[in-house]
Structures are given as structure tokens and as C-alpha cells.
N, CA, C and O atoms as CSV, one atom per row, in Angstrom:
chain,resi,resn,atom,element,x,y,z
A,1,UNK,N,N,70.938,115.761,62.439
A,1,UNK,CA,C,71.303,114.608,61.649
A,1,UNK,C,C,72.810,114.659,61.419
A,1,UNK,O,O,73.348,115.696,61.032
A,2,UNK,N,N,73.477,113.555,61.655
A,2,UNK,CA,C,74.921,113.498,61.533
A,2,UNK,C,C,75.366,112.996,60.165
A,2,UNK,O,O,74.557,112.782,59.262
A,3,UNK,N,N,76.671,112.815,60.044
A,3,UNK,CA,C,77.273,112.325,58.807
A,3,UNK,C,C,78.252,111.215,59.154
A,3,UNK,O,O,79.053,111.346,60.079
A,4,UNK,N,N,78.180,110.119,58.405
A,4,UNK,CA,C,79.007,108.946,58.697
A,4,UNK,C,C,80.232,108.914,57.795
A,4,UNK,O,O,80.132,109.064,56.578
A,5,UNK,N,N,81.404,108.713,58.426
A,5,UNK,CA,C,82.654,108.474,57.709
A,5,UNK,C,C,83.187,107.154,58.242
A,5,UNK,O,O,83.582,107.063,59.405
A,6,UNK,N,N,83.199,106.144,57.405
A,6,UNK,CA,C,83.601,104.815,57.856
A,6,UNK,C,C,82.564,104.284,58.838
A,6,UNK,O,O,81.380,104.197,58.512
A,7,UNK,N,N,83.010,103.932,60.036
A,7,UNK,CA,C,82.091,103.406,61.058
A,7,UNK,C,C,81.735,104.451,62.097
A,7,UNK,O,O,81.033,104.143,63.060
A,8,UNK,N,N,82.205,105.690,61.926
A,8,UNK,CA,C,82.000,106.737,62.931
A,8,UNK,C,C,80.935,107.710,62.452
A,8,UNK,O,O,80.936,108.133,61.297
A,9,UNK,N,N,80.024,108.059,63.359
A,9,UNK,CA,C,78.977,109.031,63.063
A,9,UNK,C,C,79.381,110.378,63.670
A,9,UNK,O,O,79.504,110.497,64.889
A,10,UNK,N,N,79.586,111.384,62.828
A,10,UNK,CA,C,79.976,112.720,63.284
A,10,UNK,C,C,78.735,113.610,63.354
A,10,UNK,O,O,77.759,113.364,62.646
A,11,UNK,N,N,78.764,114.651,64.210
A,11,UNK,CA,C,77.564,115.463,64.414
A,11,UNK,C,C,77.109,116.255,63.190
A,11,UNK,O,O,75.919,116.541,63.059
A,12,UNK,N,N,78.031,116.617,62.288
A,12,UNK,CA,C,77.636,117.378,61.105
A,12,UNK,C,C,78.603,117.087,59.954
A,12,UNK,O,O,79.622,116.419,60.134
A,13,UNK,N,N,78.260,117.605,58.763
A,13,UNK,CA,C,79.056,117.326,57.565
A,13,UNK,C,C,80.437,117.976,57.624
A,13,UNK,O,O,81.401,117.416,57.102
A,14,UNK,N,N,80.549,119.146,58.250
A,14,UNK,CA,C,81.853,119.826,58.331
A,14,UNK,C,C,82.831,119.016,59.184
A,14,UNK,O,O,83.997,118.872,58.816
A,15,UNK,N,N,82.372,118.494,60.306
A,15,UNK,CA,C,83.233,117.669,61.161
A,15,UNK,C,C,83.596,116.371,60.457
A,15,UNK,O,O,84.723,115.890,60.576
A,16,UNK,N,N,82.648,115.805,59.727
A,16,UNK,CA,C,82.927,114.581,58.966
A,16,UNK,C,C,83.955,114.854,57.874
A,16,UNK,O,O,84.837,114.027,57.641
A,17,UNK,N,N,83.858,116.004,57.197
A,17,UNK,CA,C,84.835,116.358,56.167
A,17,UNK,C,C,86.219,116.541,56.780
A,17,UNK,O,O,87.215,116.118,56.194
A,18,UNK,N,N,86.291,117.169,57.956
A,18,UNK,CA,C,87.582,117.314,58.637
A,18,UNK,C,C,88.205,115.953,58.913
A,18,UNK,O,O,89.399,115.754,58.687
A,19,UNK,N,N,87.398,115.016,59.400
A,19,UNK,CA,C,87.910,113.674,59.692
A,19,UNK,C,C,88.309,112.953,58.414
A,19,UNK,O,O,89.322,112.254,58.385
A,20,UNK,N,N,87.528,113.117,57.366
A,20,UNK,CA,C,87.794,112.429,56.101
A,20,UNK,C,C,89.087,112.930,55.458
A,20,UNK,O,O,89.962,112.129,55.128
A,21,UNK,N,N,89.217,114.235,55.278
A,21,UNK,CA,C,90.387,114.783,54.576
A,21,UNK,C,C,91.662,114.721,55.421
A,21,UNK,O,O,92.750,114.540,54.873
A,22,UNK,N,N,91.548,114.867,56.732
A,22,UNK,CA,C,92.760,114.833,57.558
A,22,UNK,C,C,93.307,113.417,57.702
A,22,UNK,O,O,94.441,113.241,58.147
A,23,UNK,N,N,92.523,112.403,57.334
A,23,UNK,CA,C,93.020,111.030,57.422
A,23,UNK,C,C,93.839,110.622,56.202
A,23,UNK,O,O,94.456,109.557,56.208
A,24,UNK,N,N,93.860,111.446,55.157
A,24,UNK,CA,C,94.620,111.126,53.950
A,24,UNK,C,C,96.069,111.612,54.101
A,24,UNK,O,O,96.294,112.783,54.407
A,25,UNK,N,N,97.039,110.739,53.892
A,25,UNK,CA,C,98.447,111.157,54.017
A,25,UNK,C,C,98.902,111.943,52.787
A,25,UNK,O,O,98.225,111.973,51.760
A,26,UNK,N,N,100.055,112.569,52.922
A,26,UNK,CA,C,100.652,113.256,51.787
A,26,UNK,C,C,101.126,112.224,50.763
A,26,UNK,O,O,101.507,111.109,51.119
A,27,UNK,N,N,101.097,112.612,49.499
A,27,UNK,CA,C,101.567,111.736,48.428
A,27,UNK,C,C,102.746,112.414,47.747
A,27,UNK,O,O,102.693,113.607,47.451
A,28,UNK,N,N,103.801,111.663,47.500
A,28,UNK,CA,C,104.996,112.195,46.854
A,28,UNK,C,C,105.104,111.608,45.452
A,28,UNK,O,O,104.835,110.425,45.244
A,29,UNK,N,N,105.500,112.447,44.486
A,29,UNK,CA,C,105.624,111.983,43.102
A,29,UNK,C,C,106.751,112.725,42.406
A,29,UNK,O,O,107.051,113.876,42.722
A,30,UNK,N,N,107.361,112.050,41.462
A,30,UNK,CA,C,108.381,112.657,40.603
A,30,UNK,C,C,107.755,112.792,39.225
A,30,UNK,O,O,107.564,111.799,38.524
A,31,UNK,N,N,107.433,114.035,38.833
A,31,UNK,CA,C,106.722,114.275,37.568
A,31,UNK,C,C,107.520,115.275,36.744
A,31,UNK,O,O,107.765,116.391,37.202
A,32,UNK,N,N,107.930,114.899,35.543
A,32,UNK,CA,C,108.576,115.807,34.596
A,32,UNK,C,C,109.780,116.533,35.158
A,32,UNK,O,O,109.935,117.729,34.910
A,33,UNK,N,N,110.621,115.869,35.891
A,33,UNK,CA,C,111.836,116.477,36.412
A,33,UNK,C,C,111.665,117.213,37.724
A,33,UNK,O,O,112.602,117.866,38.183
A,34,UNK,N,N,110.511,117.131,38.335
A,34,UNK,CA,C,110.311,117.812,39.614
A,34,UNK,C,C,109.693,116.893,40.654
A,34,UNK,O,O,108.921,115.989,40.336
A,35,UNK,N,N,110.048,117.144,41.882
A,35,UNK,CA,C,109.467,116.397,42.997
A,35,UNK,C,C,108.232,117.146,43.490
A,35,UNK,O,O,108.311,118.327,43.829
A,36,UNK,N,N,107.107,116.464,43.529
A,36,UNK,CA,C,105.846,117.080,43.939
A,36,UNK,C,C,105.320,116.411,45.203
A,36,UNK,O,O,105.498,115.215,45.430
A,37,UNK,N,N,104.671,117.228,46.003
A,37,UNK,CA,C,103.951,116.736,47.164
A,37,UNK,C,C,102.488,117.103,46.953
A,37,UNK,O,O,102.149,118.267,46.741
A,38,UNK,N,N,101.630,116.092,47.015
A,38,UNK,CA,C,100.196,116.334,46.912
A,38,UNK,C,C,99.594,116.099,48.296
A,38,UNK,O,O,99.822,115.062,48.919
A,39,UNK,N,N,98.832,117.069,48.760
A,39,UNK,CA,C,98.292,116.951,50.112
A,39,UNK,C,C,96.975,117.704,50.228
A,39,UNK,O,O,96.667,118.588,49.429
A,40,UNK,N,N,96.209,117.329,51.244
A,40,UNK,CA,C,94.988,118.042,51.602
A,40,UNK,C,C,95.338,119.039,52.692
A,40,UNK,O,O,96.064,118.713,53.631
A,41,UNK,N,N,94.821,120.258,52.566
A,41,UNK,CA,C,95.064,121.260,53.598
A,41,UNK,C,C,93.797,122.087,53.786
A,41,UNK,O,O,93.019,122.290,52.854
A,42,UNK,N,N,93.617,122.552,55.001
A,42,UNK,CA,C,92.445,123.368,55.306
A,42,UNK,C,C,92.845,124.829,55.175
A,42,UNK,O,O,93.797,125.281,55.811
A,43,UNK,N,N,92.111,125.564,54.347
A,43,UNK,CA,C,92.417,126.967,54.107
A,43,UNK,C,C,91.944,127.863,55.239
A,43,UNK,O,O,91.260,127.410,56.157
A,44,UNK,N,N,92.309,129.132,55.169
A,44,UNK,CA,C,91.924,130.091,56.207
A,44,UNK,C,C,90.417,130.327,56.229
A,44,UNK,O,O,89.872,130.743,57.252
A,45,UNK,N,N,89.742,130.067,55.116
A,45,UNK,CA,C,88.290,130.244,55.066
A,45,UNK,C,C,87.535,129.015,55.573
A,45,UNK,O,O,86.304,129.011,55.586
A,46,UNK,N,N,88.252,127.981,55.988
A,46,UNK,CA,C,87.626,126.774,56.526
A,46,UNK,C,C,87.342,125.707,55.495
A,46,UNK,O,O,86.869,124.627,55.849
A,47,UNK,N,N,87.619,125.977,54.214
A,47,UNK,CA,C,87.390,124.990,53.158
A,47,UNK,C,C,88.646,124.140,52.962
A,47,UNK,O,O,89.763,124.594,53.207
A,48,UNK,N,N,88.444,122.911,52.519
A,48,UNK,CA,C,89.560,122.019,52.259
A,48,UNK,C,C,90.074,122.222,50.834
A,48,UNK,O,O,89.296,122.437,49.904
A,49,UNK,N,N,91.386,122.152,50.683
A,49,UNK,CA,C,92.050,122.346,49.392
A,49,UNK,C,C,92.938,121.145,49.093
A,49,UNK,O,O,93.469,120.507,50.002
A,50,UNK,N,N,93.092,120.846,47.795
A,50,UNK,CA,C,94.048,119.833,47.352
A,50,UNK,C,C,95.202,120.587,46.718
A,50,UNK,O,O,95.016,121.311,45.740
A,51,UNK,N,N,96.390,120.417,47.273
A,51,UNK,CA,C,97.539,121.242,46.895
A,51,UNK,C,C,98.626,120.394,46.240
A,51,UNK,O,O,99.019,119.352,46.764
A,52,UNK,N,N,99.110,120.868,45.067
A,52,UNK,CA,C,100.285,120.308,44.405
A,52,UNK,C,C,101.436,121.265,44.679
A,52,UNK,O,O,101.377,122.436,44.304
A,53,UNK,N,N,102.466,120.778,45.321
A,53,UNK,CA,C,103.567,121.648,45.706
A,53,UNK,C,C,104.869,121.106,45.119
A,53,UNK,O,O,105.228,119.951,45.347
A,54,UNK,N,N,105.568,121.945,44.368
A,54,UNK,CA,C,106.850,121.582,43.775
A,54,UNK,C,C,107.935,121.743,44.836
A,54,UNK,O,O,108.080,122.816,45.421
A,55,UNK,N,N,108.692,120.683,45.083
A,55,UNK,CA,C,109.676,120.688,46.168
A,55,UNK,C,C,111.094,120.605,45.609
A,55,UNK,O,O,111.782,119.607,45.823
A,56,UNK,N,N,111.534,121.623,44.907
A,56,UNK,CA,C,112.923,121.662,44.454
A,56,UNK,C,C,113.725,122.490,45.454
A,56,UNK,O,O,113.665,122.211,46.651
A,57,UNK,N,N,114.463,123.482,45.013
A,57,UNK,CA,C,115.257,124.278,45.950
A,57,UNK,C,C,114.373,125.123,46.867
A,57,UNK,O,O,114.665,125.255,48.055
A,58,UNK,N,N,113.302,125.693,46.327
A,58,UNK,CA,C,112.336,126.466,47.109
A,58,UNK,C,C,110.956,125.840,46.926
A,58,UNK,O,O,110.525,125.649,45.788
A,59,UNK,N,N,110.243,125.513,48.022
A,59,UNK,CA,C,108.892,124.964,47.845
A,59,UNK,C,C,107.962,125.985,47.187
A,59,UNK,O,O,107.828,127.109,47.669
A,60,UNK,N,N,107.331,125.594,46.099
A,60,UNK,CA,C,106.434,126.468,45.358
A,60,UNK,C,C,105.107,125.729,45.158
A,60,UNK,O,O,105.089,124.570,44.743
A,61,UNK,N,N,104.002,126.411,45.458
A,61,UNK,CA,C,102.698,125.811,45.219
A,61,UNK,C,C,102.418,125.873,43.725
A,61,UNK,O,O,102.262,126.958,43.164
A,62,UNK,N,N,102.353,124.712,43.079
A,62,UNK,CA,C,102.130,124.661,41.638
A,62,UNK,C,C,100.652,124.831,41.318
A,62,UNK,O,O,100.303,125.491,40.339
A,63,UNK,N,N,99.795,124.255,42.116
A,63,UNK,CA,C,98.348,124.355,41.892
A,63,UNK,C,C,97.633,124.062,43.193
A,63,UNK,O,O,98.110,123.289,44.023
A,64,UNK,N,N,96.496,124.682,43.357
A,64,UNK,CA,C,95.690,124.439,44.551
A,64,UNK,C,C,94.229,124.483,44.144
A,64,UNK,O,O,93.776,125.449,43.530
A,65,UNK,N,N,93.491,123.428,44.489
A,65,UNK,CA,C,92.092,123.303,44.107
A,65,UNK,C,C,91.221,123.248,45.349
A,65,UNK,O,O,91.494,122.492,46.281
A,66,UNK,N,N,90.173,124.055,45.352
A,66,UNK,CA,C,89.241,124.017,46.478
A,66,UNK,C,C,88.316,122.823,46.300
A,66,UNK,O,O,87.755,122.616,45.224
A,67,UNK,N,N,88.163,122.046,47.355
A,67,UNK,CA,C,87.347,120.838,47.301
A,67,UNK,C,C,85.938,121.115,47.793
A,67,UNK,O,O,85.722,121.978,48.643
A,68,UNK,N,N,85.008,120.392,47.262
A,68,UNK,CA,C,83.615,120.471,47.690
A,68,UNK,C,C,83.411,119.415,48.767
A,68,UNK,O,O,83.928,118.303,48.657
A,69,UNK,N,N,82.662,119.758,49.804
A,69,UNK,CA,C,82.384,118.781,50.855
A,69,UNK,C,C,81.561,117.642,50.275
A,69,UNK,O,O,80.489,117.873,49.715
A,70,UNK,N,N,82.058,116.407,50.403
A,70,UNK,CA,C,81.315,115.286,49.829
A,70,UNK,C,C,80.004,115.044,50.572
A,70,UNK,O,O,79.832,115.483,51.709
A,71,UNK,N,N,79.093,114.348,49.924
A,71,UNK,CA,C,77.844,113.958,50.570
A,71,UNK,C,C,78.076,112.660,51.327
A,71,UNK,O,O,78.187,111.590,50.730
A,72,UNK,N,N,78.149,112.767,52.643
A,72,UNK,CA,C,78.343,111.593,53.475
A,72,UNK,C,C,76.988,110.977,53.801
A,72,UNK,O,O,75.989,111.694,53.849
A,73,UNK,N,N,76.930,109.666,54.026
A,73,UNK,CA,C,75.668,109.049,54.418
A,73,UNK,C,C,75.176,109.622,55.748
A,73,UNK,O,O,75.963,109.863,56.663
A,74,UNK,N,N,73.876,109.834,55.837
A,74,UNK,CA,C,73.297,110.382,57.063
A,74,UNK,C,C,73.260,109.314,58.152
A,74,UNK,O,O,73.140,108.122,57.871
A,75,UNK,N,N,73.365,109.765,59.393
A,75,UNK,CA,C,73.297,108.857,60.531
A,75,UNK,C,C,72.807,109.637,61.747
A,75,UNK,O,O,72.771,110.867,61.739
A,76,UNK,N,N,72.443,108.923,62.758
A,76,UNK,CA,C,72.095,109.521,64.046
A,76,UNK,C,C,73.029,108.939,65.086
A,76,UNK,O,O,73.563,107.848,64.884
A,77,UNK,N,N,73.244,109.635,66.197
A,77,UNK,CA,C,74.173,109.115,67.211
A,77,UNK,C,C,73.798,107.722,67.719
A,77,UNK,O,O,74.666,106.985,68.185
A,78,UNK,N,N,72.524,107.355,67.635
A,78,UNK,CA,C,72.133,106.020,68.104
A,78,UNK,C,C,72.488,104.936,67.102
A,78,UNK,O,O,72.362,103.750,67.406
A,79,UNK,N,N,72.932,105.327,65.907
A,79,UNK,CA,C,73.338,104.352,64.891
A,79,UNK,C,C,74.754,103.819,65.114
A,79,UNK,O,O,75.280,103.095,64.270
A,80,UNK,N,N,75.367,104.166,66.229
A,80,UNK,CA,C,76.750,103.780,66.474
A,80,UNK,C,C,76.888,102.258,66.428
A,80,UNK,O,O,75.997,101.528,66.861
A,81,UNK,N,N,77.999,101.803,65.905
A,81,UNK,CA,C,78.247,100.370,65.798
A,81,UNK,C,C,78.444,99.760,67.183
A,81,UNK,O,O,78.970,100.415,68.083
A,82,UNK,N,N,78.025,98.513,67.354
A,82,UNK,CA,C,78.185,97.823,68.628
A,82,UNK,C,C,79.647,97.484,68.831
A,82,UNK,O,O,80.282,96.911,67.945
A,83,UNK,N,N,80.187,97.831,69.985
A,83,UNK,CA,C,81.599,97.607,70.274
A,83,UNK,C,C,81.755,96.258,70.978
A,83,UNK,O,O,81.539,96.153,72.185
A,84,UNK,N,N,82.126,95.245,70.229
A,84,UNK,CA,C,82.244,93.897,70.770
A,84,UNK,C,C,83.423,93.759,71.728
A,84,UNK,O,O,83.358,92.979,72.678
A,85,UNK,N,N,84.488,94.498,71.493
A,85,UNK,CA,C,85.665,94.401,72.360
A,85,UNK,C,C,85.324,94.898,73.764
A,85,UNK,O,O,85.648,94.241,74.753
A,86,UNK,N,N,84.670,96.057,73.851
A,86,UNK,CA,C,84.291,96.591,75.157
A,86,UNK,C,C,83.271,95.684,75.834
A,86,UNK,O,O,83.360,95.446,77.039
A,87,UNK,N,N,82.309,95.179,75.080
A,87,UNK,CA,C,81.307,94.282,75.656
A,87,UNK,C,C,81.960,93.011,76.202
A,87,UNK,O,O,81.573,92.519,77.263
A,88,UNK,N,N,82.935,92.487,75.490
A,88,UNK,CA,C,83.648,91.297,75.953
A,88,UNK,C,C,84.438,91.587,77.220
A,88,UNK,O,O,84.471,90.762,78.132
A,89,UNK,N,N,85.072,92.749,77.285
A,89,UNK,CA,C,85.835,93.109,78.480
A,89,UNK,C,C,84.919,93.253,79.697
A,89,UNK,O,O,85.257,92.781,80.782
A,90,UNK,N,N,83.784,93.888,79.529
A,90,UNK,CA,C,82.849,94.066,80.650
A,90,UNK,C,C,82.301,92.706,81.086
A,90,UNK,O,O,82.243,92.419,82.282
A,91,UNK,N,N,81.900,91.872,80.130
A,91,UNK,CA,C,81.385,90.548,80.476
A,91,UNK,C,C,82.450,89.733,81.203
A,91,UNK,O,O,82.150,89.079,82.202
A,92,UNK,N,N,83.686,89.764,80.719
A,92,UNK,CA,C,84.771,88.994,81.345
A,92,UNK,C,C,85.027,89.467,82.770
A,92,UNK,O,O,85.241,88.652,83.668
A,93,UNK,N,N,85.005,90.768,82.977
A,93,UNK,CA,C,85.235,91.302,84.323
A,93,UNK,C,C,84.172,90.806,85.294
A,93,UNK,O,O,84.497,90.291,86.364
A,94,UNK,N,N,82.908,90.959,84.926
A,94,UNK,CA,C,81.842,90.566,85.839
A,94,UNK,C,C,81.763,89.049,86.005
A,94,UNK,O,O,81.454,88.571,87.096
A,95,UNK,N,N,82.034,88.288,84.954
A,95,UNK,CA,C,82.058,86.833,85.078
A,95,UNK,C,C,83.156,86.403,86.050
A,95,UNK,O,O,82.927,85.553,86.909
A,96,UNK,N,N,84.337,86.984,85.916
A,96,UNK,CA,C,85.441,86.660,86.826
A,96,UNK,C,C,85.108,87.071,88.253
A,96,UNK,O,O,85.443,86.362,89.202
A,97,UNK,N,N,84.452,88.214,88.406
A,97,UNK,CA,C,84.056,88.670,89.740
A,97,UNK,C,C,83.087,87.687,90.387
A,97,UNK,O,O,83.247,87.352,91.561
A,98,UNK,N,N,82.096,87.222,89.651
A,98,UNK,CA,C,81.112,86.277,90.194
A,98,UNK,C,C,81.780,84.947,90.543
A,98,UNK,O,O,81.493,84.368,91.590
A,99,UNK,N,N,82.660,84.464,89.679
A,99,UNK,CA,C,83.367,83.215,89.974
A,99,UNK,C,C,84.248,83.390,91.205
A,99,UNK,O,O,84.321,82.490,92.042
A,100,UNK,N,N,84.915,84.527,91.327
A,100,UNK,CA,C,85.746,84.788,92.504
A,100,UNK,C,C,84.941,84.854,93.785
A,100,UNK,O,O,85.366,84.306,94.803
A,101,UNK,N,N,83.789,85.509,93.764
A,101,UNK,CA,C,82.922,85.573,94.956
A,101,UNK,C,C,82.406,84.186,95.306
A,101,UNK,O,O,82.351,83.827,96.482
A,102,UNK,N,N,82.027,83.404,94.301
A,102,UNK,CA,C,81.562,82.038,94.556
A,102,UNK,C,C,82.667,81.208,95.195
A,102,UNK,O,O,82.426,80.501,96.173
A,103,UNK,N,N,83.886,81.290,94.646
A,103,UNK,CA,C,85.005,80.515,95.176
A,103,UNK,C,C,85.324,80.936,96.613
A,103,UNK,O,O,85.580,80.093,97.473
A,104,UNK,N,N,85.307,82.237,96.862
A,104,UNK,CA,C,85.572,82.733,98.216
A,104,UNK,C,C,84.484,82.259,99.179
A,104,UNK,O,O,84.785,81.823,100.290
A,105,UNK,N,N,83.229,82.344,98.760
A,105,UNK,CA,C,82.112,81.933,99.622
A,105,UNK,C,C,82.146,80.433,99.879
A,105,UNK,O,O,81.814,79.987,100.977
A,106,UNK,N,N,82.536,79.664,98.897
A,106,UNK,CA,C,82.604,78.207,99.050
A,106,UNK,C,C,83.653,77.807,100.077
A,106,UNK,O,O,83.467,76.836,100.810
A,107,UNK,N,N,84.748,78.546,100.133
A,107,UNK,CA,C,85.862,78.178,101.003
A,107,UNK,C,C,85.969,79.047,102.256
A,107,UNK,O,O,86.961,78.944,102.978
A,108,UNK,N,N,84.989,79.893,102.535
A,108,UNK,CA,C,85.086,80.763,103.700
A,108,UNK,C,C,85.082,79.953,104.994
A,108,UNK,O,O,85.671,80.376,105.989
A,109,UNK,N,N,84.419,78.785,104.990
A,109,UNK,CA,C,84.408,77.938,106.185
A,109,UNK,C,C,85.806,77.480,106.559
A,109,UNK,O,O,86.152,77.457,107.740
A,110,UNK,N,N,86.616,77.114,105.568
A,110,UNK,CA,C,87.996,76.693,105.858
A,110,UNK,C,C,88.819,77.860,106.392
A,110,UNK,O,O,89.663,77.677,107.269
A,111,UNK,N,N,88.576,79.062,105.863
A,111,UNK,CA,C,89.319,80.238,106.325
A,111,UNK,C,C,88.960,80.537,107.777
A,111,UNK,O,O,89.847,80.800,108.589
A,112,UNK,N,N,87.681,80.500,108.112
A,112,UNK,CA,C,87.247,80.776,109.502
A,112,UNK,C,C,87.784,79.706,110.445
A,112,UNK,O,O,88.232,80.019,111.548
A,113,UNK,N,N,87.742,78.457,110.023
A,113,UNK,CA,C,88.263,77.369,110.869
A,113,UNK,C,C,89.756,77.523,111.107
A,113,UNK,O,O,90.227,77.284,112.219
A,114,UNK,N,N,90.509,77.916,110.091
A,114,UNK,CA,C,91.944,78.117,110.227
A,114,UNK,C,C,92.243,79.273,111.172
A,114,UNK,O,O,93.197,79.204,111.947
A,115,UNK,N,N,91.444,80.331,111.118
A,115,UNK,CA,C,91.645,81.478,112.009
A,115,UNK,C,C,91.354,81.065,113.465
A,115,UNK,O,O,92.070,81.490,114.372
A,116,UNK,N,N,90.327,80.254,113.697
A,116,UNK,CA,C,89.990,79.793,115.060
A,116,UNK,C,C,91.106,78.960,115.664
A,116,UNK,O,O,91.415,79.099,116.847
A,117,UNK,N,N,91.705,78.108,114.872
A,117,UNK,CA,C,92.775,77.240,115.372
A,117,UNK,C,C,94.076,78.008,115.603
A,117,UNK,O,O,94.920,77.584,116.392
A,118,UNK,N,N,94.227,79.086,114.944
A,118,UNK,CA,C,95.474,79.842,115.038
A,118,UNK,C,C,95.464,80.621,116.282
A,118,UNK,O,O,96.423,81.338,116.569
């Protein structure tokens, strides 16, 4: 059973958490006379952390909190959303191919006649 993040179904909750947390950008803030960077980072133990880092003369980690993997909605790989763009491209290609073959077949007599006269 997979885990859904947005419109994508991932094979497990850990992969879904990686996709979820890595999609969040860093946030910058000026709090109480210091410049802070808030960001998500993956620790050496494989868990995700939320880190507050003071960015003055020397970067110092002010606080770091270990995050719990959220409960993502369950999904199966067959639950994938229908891709209308790809379906339209495939339909357009084959429709154009059929029209081209029809046009060529309709006018092949003129091509053969022109070759005979030449």
C-alpha cells in the first residue's frame, strides 16, 4: 500500500515523507536582532528535522526538532491520476498519421501518373 502526496502515489510512507519535506523551501526571518533560516533537513538516522539556524557571523543551530512522519492518504499504484496531456499528444499523433495516410492514398494516382510521364 502506497502513500499519496498531492497527486503522486509513492510506494511507501518514507518515500512520501522525503518528497513532502524536500519540496518545502528554506524560510528566512529576522527575529530579535538575528537573521534566522528555518529549513527541513534529513538527519543521519534517516529522520526529518526542522532546524532554526542563526546566521550572524558564524552559523549556529539555535534549535532542531525531530519531525514525525505524517499520515499520508493511502493509495495503490493503479490510483494514478489520468494524464490528459499525454493522452492528447498520443491521440493527436495518431489522428495526424491517419489523415496523412488518407491524403497520401487519395493522391497516389496523381503521383504515379506524374512519374509515368516523366
